[in-house]
RODOPA-471096 format. One line per field, with one value per residue (C-alpha): x, y, z; residue number from 1; residue in one letter. Coordinates in pm, 1 decimal. Layout:
BEGIN
east: c(X/...)
north: c(Y/...)
up: c(Z/...)
k: c(NUM/...)
r: c(A/...)
END
This chain:
BEGIN
east: c(-2024.6/-1882.9/-2013.8/-2178.1/-1987.5/-2304.7/-2475.1/-2218.0/-2270.9/-2072.1/-2049.6/-1820.5/-1709.3/-1330.5/-1123.1/-825.8/-769.5/-948.1/-1242.9/-1481.3/-1497.3/-1484.6/-1700.3/-1508.6/-1677.0/-1846.0/-2217.7/-2405.6/-2121.8/-2087.9/-1705.8/-1408.3/-1339.5/-1694.7/-1744.2/-2117.5/-2346.4/-2303.0/-2472.6/-2509.2/-2422.7/-2733.9/-2916.5/-3018.8/-3087.6/-2873.9/-2968.4/-2880.9/-2758.8/-2584.4/-2621.5/-2739.8/-3066.8/-3167.0/-2976.5/-3254.1/-3334.4/-3638.4/-3929.5/-3776.2/-3816.8/-3531.8/-3385.1/-3097.4/-2792.0/-2660.1/-2925.3/-3137.6/-3378.4/-3106.8/-3228.3/-2900.9/-2684.6/-2448.4/-2572.9/-2387.3/-2610.6/-2480.2/-2757.5/-3021.9/-3267.0/-3005.4/-2717.2/-2742.3/-2541.9/-2763.2/-3088.2/-2983.5/-2798.1/-2945.8/-2770.6/-2558.9/-2400.8/-2367.2/-2147.2/-1805.3/-1756.4/-1468.3/-1265.8/-1308.8/-1176.8/-898.7/-814.4/-836.3/-576.9/-342.9/-333.1/-309.7/-39.7/-148.5/-49.2/-145.6/-261.6/-503.5/-779.3/-944.0/-816.9/-947.8/-689.7/-715.9/-554.8/-493.3/-527.6/-376.5/-441.5/-231.9/-439.5/-295.6/-633.9/-694.5/-957.3/-928.7/-1079.4/-1122.8/-1033.8/-1411.1/-1424.4/-1726.9/-2025.7/-2101.8/-2405.2/-2413.5/-2032.8/-1842.0/-1466.7/-1253.2/-909.1/-957.7/-1068.1/-1383.8/-1569.8/-1836.9/-1821.1/-2122.5/-1994.2/-2079.9/-1804.0/-1817.8/-1934.2/-2302.6/-2266.2/-1972.9/-1919.5/-1615.8/-1486.5/-1188.6/-1029.4/-702.6/-537.9/-242.4/-122.4/-181.4/-525.1/-660.7/-974.4/-1111.5/-1406.7/-1633.6/-1942.2/-2255.6/-2430.9/-2173.4/-2226.5/-1957.5/-1894.3/-1969.8/-1751.8/-1980.5/-1856.3/-1981.8/-1920.6)
north: c(-3260.5/-2915.8/-2668.9/-2318.6/-2046.3/-1835.3/-2108.8/-2120.6/-1913.9/-1583.8/-1618.9/-1887.8/-2014.3/-2023.7/-2267.5/-2103.6/-2381.1/-2208.3/-2293.7/-2142.3/-2093.0/-1725.4/-1566.2/-1452.2/-1117.8/-864.1/-905.1/-727.0/-777.8/-1046.4/-961.1/-980.5/-602.6/-485.5/-299.9/-432.3/-284.8/-82.7/-188.8/-43.2/-327.7/-540.5/-394.9/-572.5/-291.2/-8.9/347.8/703.7/813.3/637.3/821.3/802.8/933.2/659.3/359.3/101.3/-185.2/-390.0/-347.3/-85.1/163.7/408.8/406.8/597.6/368.8/234.2/309.6/72.2/16.5/-107.9/-481.0/-612.2/-478.3/-758.5/-1012.0/-1183.4/-1161.4/-1477.5/-1637.3/-1404.3/-1187.2/-907.8/-1093.6/-934.0/-1221.0/-1474.5/-1285.2/-1184.0/-1489.8/-1787.1/-2117.9/-2122.3/-1779.6/-1559.1/-1281.4/-1397.2/-1378.7/-1158.7/-1489.1/-1578.3/-1252.0/-1273.9/-1621.8/-1470.3/-1216.3/-1418.7/-1721.8/-1584.7/-1397.5/-1042.4/-875.8/-521.5/-558.4/-401.2/-588.0/-410.3/-77.2/-140.6/-121.4/-388.9/-700.3/-1039.1/-1287.9/-1633.6/-1935.9/-2249.4/-2414.7/-2172.5/-2022.7/-1651.9/-1384.7/-1030.4/-742.5/-434.3/-102.0/-16.9/247.6/320.2/561.5/807.6/1019.5/1102.8/1105.4/837.3/781.1/591.6/438.1/212.1/-158.9/-163.0/-489.2/-583.3/-905.3/-1044.7/-968.1/-653.0/-503.9/-388.4/-17.4/39.7/166.9/-57.5/-365.3/-568.3/-493.1/-552.3/-221.3/-112.2/49.0/-53.3/-392.4/-323.8/-469.3/-558.6/-646.4/-359.0/-184.9/23.1/239.1/61.3/304.6/350.7/169.0/-99.2/-378.1/-740.3/-1030.0/-1351.6/-1692.2/-2066.3/-2318.3)
up: c(4291.6/4219.0/4468.8/4356.0/4547.0/4545.1/4757.8/5026.8/5316.9/5338.6/5733.8/5851.3/6179.2/6196.5/6390.4/6546.1/6814.0/7084.6/7304.1/7053.3/6694.8/6559.5/6297.6/5980.0/5992.6/6208.7/6296.8/6013.3/5766.1/5518.7/5452.0/5694.6/5634.6/5678.0/5993.4/6029.9/6270.9/6614.1/6909.7/7265.4/7507.0/7548.0/7256.7/6940.9/6718.9/6544.4/6620.7/6471.6/6821.4/7100.3/7427.1/7787.9/7689.6/7453.8/7583.8/7496.0/7717.7/7830.3/7613.9/7424.5/7682.6/7721.3/8075.4/8232.1/8177.1/8476.8/8734.5/8951.1/8684.6/8459.3/8474.9/8302.6/8584.4/8682.6/8433.0/8165.6/7844.7/7655.7/7471.3/7592.0/7428.9/7480.9/7302.6/6942.4/6780.3/6912.5/6834.0/6470.8/6360.8/6560.6/6450.3/6768.2/6713.2/7017.8/7160.1/7300.0/7680.1/7819.0/7900.7/7524.4/7395.9/7627.6/7505.0/7141.9/7202.6/7432.2/7204.6/6849.5/6675.8/6591.2/6280.7/6163.9/5782.1/5546.6/5355.0/5051.3/5175.4/5542.3/5838.9/6092.2/6250.7/6152.7/6443.5/6339.4/6579.8/6632.5/6351.0/6099.1/6045.2/6101.8/6123.2/6045.9/6286.1/6115.1/6291.3/6300.3/6566.1/6770.1/6791.8/7080.7/7061.3/6680.7/6647.5/6488.3/6631.6/6393.1/6417.9/6703.2/6777.8/6983.6/7016.1/7304.7/7508.5/7691.6/8037.4/8249.4/8465.9/8832.4/8742.5/8687.4/8332.5/8218.4/8014.7/7885.2/7556.8/7328.6/7276.4/7094.4/6816.9/6591.7/6700.9/7068.5/7185.3/7532.5/7716.5/7930.3/8052.9/7817.1/7862.8/7764.1/7580.9/7309.2/6987.9/6919.7/6666.9/6774.2/6628.1/6701.1/6802.7/6814.2/7078.8)
k: c(1/2/3/4/5/6/7/8/9/10/11/12/13/14/15/16/17/18/19/20/21/22/23/24/25/26/27/28/29/30/31/32/33/34/35/36/37/38/39/40/41/42/43/44/45/46/47/48/49/50/51/52/53/54/55/56/57/58/59/60/61/62/63/64/65/66/67/68/69/70/71/72/73/74/75/76/77/78/79/80/81/82/83/84/85/86/87/88/89/90/91/92/93/94/95/96/97/98/99/100/101/102/103/104/105/106/107/108/109/110/111/112/113/114/115/116/117/118/119/120/121/122/123/124/125/126/127/128/129/130/131/132/133/134/135/136/137/138/139/140/141/142/143/144/145/146/147/148/149/150/151/152/153/154/155/156/157/158/159/160/161/162/163/164/165/166/167/168/169/170/171/172/173/174/175/176/177/178/179/180/181/182/183/184/185/186/187/188/189/190/191)
r: c(X/X/X/X/X/X/X/X/X/X/X/X/X/X/X/X/X/X/X/X/X/X/X/X/X/X/X/X/X/X/X/X/X/X/X/X/X/X/X/X/X/X/X/X/X/X/X/X/X/X/X/X/X/X/X/X/X/X/X/X/X/X/X/X/X/X/X/X/X/X/X/X/X/X/X/X/X/X/X/X/X/X/X/X/X/X/X/X/X/X/X/X/X/X/X/X/X/X/X/X/X/X/X/X/X/X/X/X/X/X/X/X/X/X/X/X/X/X/X/X/X/X/X/X/X/X/X/X/X/X/X/X/X/X/X/X/X/X/X/X/X/X/X/X/X/X/X/X/X/X/X/X/X/X/X/X/X/X/X/X/X/X/X/X/X/X/X/X/X/X/X/X/X/X/X/X/X/X/X/X/X/X/X/X/X/X/X/X/X/X/X)
END
């Protein structure tokens, strides 16, 4: 029977031949080039401002990022109430771990490209399938910083206010530490 394209899901799991399938678009977008939403690490809502003073955790109470009342300190947030992809999409979607993000960039060919006028990188796996990561930048306080790749993983880092992220510009990307209160994009994965 013929399929009606309007009935097909816009969000798809792409098999790149890795340990997980990667979403074809950012959390909050239905197109590969869309930036989607921006989230502080462990947050599941978008905000007007991303700063230390309104870093939102546990019951919507603002706490000072990285201090002892930060109940997420040292915890992987995969498949928890603090995993924005898990909370918003359900259906097996979740945030990638730091190891999965490293696997993505180490086992795919990376090519700078443009999709519908948006600069980004195409990551092609051994299956021949690919995903596009837009250069979606990040938000800090009320400012937007463009021209870089910034995607959260579900893993915290050793420092109190840090979490692991994909970071880069051009075709140079790596997994490194980012400051949790900043608003970054999320690219969901499925087991």
